[in-house]
N, C-alpha and C positions, 0 to 999 in steps of 0.2 A: 755858392760853390757846391752845396749838396745837390742842388738841381743840376748843375753842370756835371757833377760826378754821375748822377743817375743817367743823364743823357749820354755821357761818354760810355758808360757800361752798355747801354742799349745799342749804341752804334757799334761798339766793339763786338757784341754778340752777333750782329748782322754780318760783320766783316770776317770773323773767325769761325771756323768749324769746330775748334777744340777749345775747351775751357781755359787752358793755359794761354792760348793765343788771345782769347777774349780778355783775360786778366791783364795781360801785357798792354793791350790797347787801353784798357780803363786806367791803369796806372799812369801811362804816358799822357793821356789827355787830361787826367786830373792834375798832374804836375804842371802841365801847360796852363791850365785854368788858374791854379793857385798863383803862378807867377804872372798872371794877367797878360799873356802874350796876345798880340793881335790875331784876329781870325785868319788872315792870310798866312801868318807864320805858323799857326797851329795846323792848318791844312797842309802846308808844305812839309812840315815835320812828319805828319801822319802818313802822307804819301811816300816819303822817303823810307819810313819804317816798314811799310807794307812791301815796298819794292825790295828792300834789303832782305825781308823774310822770304820773298818769292825767289830771290836769286841766291839765297843763303847757302850755307854749307850743307853737307850730307846729313847733319844732325838737326836741320831745321824741321819745324813741325810740318809745314806744307810738303817739304821734300819727302819726309817719312810717309805721309799720307799717299803721295804720288807713287812711291815705290810699292806700298801695299796694294794699291790699285793695279799696278802693272803685274804683280804676282798673280792676280786673279785672271790675267789675260794671256797666260802662257798657252801657245798652241800645242796641240797634242801630236806626237809622233809615235806611231805604232811599229813594232817589229813582231816577228813570229819566231818562237823557239820551241823546239821539241827534239830531244835527243834521238838521233836517227838509229835505225836498226840495220843489221847486216842480213844477207840471205841466211835463213835458218832461224831468225828471230832474236839473236843476241843484240844487246844495246852497245853503243859506242862508249863504253865506260872509260876506256883508255883516253878518249878525247874529251871527256867531260870537263876536266880542269880547264883546258884551253877554251872551250866554248863558253863556259861560265865566266872565265876571266875576261873574254872578249865582250860578253854581254854586259858585265859590270862596267867595263870601260865605255861601251856605247851609252849606257844610262848616264854615266857621269858627264861625258862630253856634251850630250844633248841638254842635260840639265844646266850645265855651265853656259850653254849658248842661249838659254832663256826659254827652253821648251819643256814640255811635260812628257817624258817617255813612258810608254805603256807596252806591256808584253802580252801578246796573244799566244795561245797554245792549241794543241790538238783538240782540247775540249771546246774551244770557241768554234772551231771548224765543224765539230760534230753537232753543234746546235743548229747548223744550217739545215733546212728541211730536205735539201738535195744531197746531203753528204753521203748517205748510204748508196744512193744511185751512182754517184760519180766514183766512189770508192770501188764499187763492183766493176764499173766500166774501165777504170784505169788499170786495175790489177789484172783485168782480163784481156789486156792488149798484148801485142807481140813484143813490147819493149822489155828487155831484160832488166832495165834499171827501175822499173815500176813494180814494186811489191809493197805490201802493207808496211807503212812507216819507214820506207826507204827515203834517202835524201831527196830524190826528185819527186816522190809521191808527196812528201811534206811540202815541197815547194809549190805543188799544185793546190793542195788543200788549204794553204794559207790564204788563198784568194777567197775561199768560202768563209774563213775566219774573219777576214776584213768585212765581207758582206754581211755576216751574221750580227755584228755588233750594232749595225744600223746607223752609225754616225758619219760614215765616210771618212775622208781626211787623208793624211799622209801615212804611207808605210815605207819603211826602209829595211834593207838587210842590216843585221847587227854588226857588220864589218864596214859600215858606211858612217863617216864622221863629218860633222858640220865645219865648213869654212866660213864663207860670207853669208850663208843663209841666215836670215834674221827672224826674230819672232813676228815682226810685221809681215814678212813674206808668208809665214805660216797662218797668220790671221786674215790675210788678204791674198790668197793664192791666185795664180794666173788662170786664165782660160775659163772663168765662170763655172768651175766644177766639172768641165769636160775632162775625161780621163787623160792624164798626162804622165809620160815617162820622161825623166830628166837625164837619163843616159841612153838615149835612143831606145833600142829594143831590150835593153837589160833592165829588169824590174828591180833595181837596187834602191831606187827612190821614185815613188809614184804617188799620184794624188787623184782623187775624184770625189764627187758628191756621193751620197748613199745610193742613189739610183744608178750612177755610173759604175760603182763598185759591184752592184748586183748584176748589171749588164755584162761587165767585163769578166766577172767570175765565170759566168755561163759561157761567154764567148771563148775564153782561154781553154776551159776544160772541154768544151765541144770541139774546138779546133784540134786539141790533142787526140781525143778519141777518134775523130774522123780521120785524121792524118795517119794514125797508126793502123787503123783497120783497113784503110784503102791502099796504103803503101807498104804494109807489113814491115814497119821499121823496128829495129832492135834497140834504138835509143831515141828518147825525145824528152824535152823539158819545157817548162813554162816560158823560158827565154826563147826557145825555138818557136813556140806557139805565137808569141808576140811578134817575132820577126816575120813569120809567115802571114800573119794577119795584116801587118803593115804593107808587105809586098803586094798582097792581093787587093787591099783597099786602104790607101793612105789616109782616108778620112775615118778609119775605125777608131783611132785615138790620136793624140798629139804627141809628137816626139820633140824633145830638146836634147842638147848635148852639152850640158854645163856641169857635169860631174867628172872629176879626174881620178887618177890613180895615185901613185907615188910621185909627188911634185918636186922631187929633187933634180937639180941640174948637175950636181956632183955630190959625192958623199958628204952629208951633213949640211949641205947648202940648199936652201929652198929656192925654187924659181918663183919669186914673188910676182913677176909680171904674168906668169901663167896662172898662178893661184888667184890673182885678182879677178879673173873671169870665171871662176868656178865657185859653185855654192857648197860643194862637199867633195870628199875623196872616198873612193871605194877601194878598200884594201883587200881585194879578193885573193883567192888562192894563187892563181896564175901570175898576176902582177907582183905578188909577194915573192914568189919563186924567181921571177925574172929580175926583180930588183936586187935580190941577194946575189944571184949569179953575175950580174953586171957590176957588182961592187958598190951599189948606191946605199946599202944599208949596213949599219954597224950591227953585228950579231954577237952579243956577249956570250961568254962561255956558258954552256948549259941551255942555250936557246937555239931555236931553229925556225923553219918556215911556219911552224904552228904558233909561234909566239907573236901573233899579230896584235894582241893587246899591248905589248911593249912597243912595237913599231908604231902603233897608233898614237900612244901617249908622246913618244919621242917626236913624231912628225908634227903633231899639233903644237907642242911646246916650242919647237924650232920655228914654226910658222908664226906664232905669236911674237916671238923674240925678234925675228929677222924681218918681218914684213910690216911691223907697226912702229 
């Protein structure tokens, strides 16, 4: 029986990755040996025990190990945040609370969806070797909305921030929240790294390889500078640059249209059929204003169209409750 116990322990060590699992194997097989069970009965019991462990509860050893492995496989989602400035150089301190509340909500929702959210800032853009060149060119154009650290200036230089960190990947606006987009989608993105926008020409959720991010950062900024100098425009944005690029060359990047806005069919009621075909929702300024005016949103006392962090939490909670 001592020999049987030794053999049982050796076999259990081979089967289990954890000492507790191995100990359970050894004790089980030792007990079987002591009771002199036939070999076929022993094998059957051992197989049953292993299968029960593999199919076991959330507290099983194998299950815990699997969850730990999955924690290491979270895909990364980037956003860009820098408090904008107004003409004259003053910062948007009045809006700071709403931006930071929205950013916190963005981080929380993406973490709950199985992703690793990371925030890029102006410092990341400034690390790009071409930052100073594009900064000079952008603020030297005819566009009234492009001055240093203005909202649209920051929207342009975020492309340099994404290119500068050198890993490529997903970037979203921080008012975009996950619906059906899964960690597996993030780990195995479509189109083999070719630059892709998931809401047509609106860069609220985009993806590309490191090389594609570098290419597109230059393409978007070059398009903006060229367009404004040749047409003497008073307003231009990175969204307009993407739109113009695709009109001129539909192969310049890939467009999908699987991001929605407020997915209510009436106040408080989610359109689950529509949500099923969307990977995320983009709660931008204009859709928020429209949803309030059309009566789709509950606006508690003290809140207004700036309270998108509240609208996001409410929408995602209702989607989870009503569509699953």
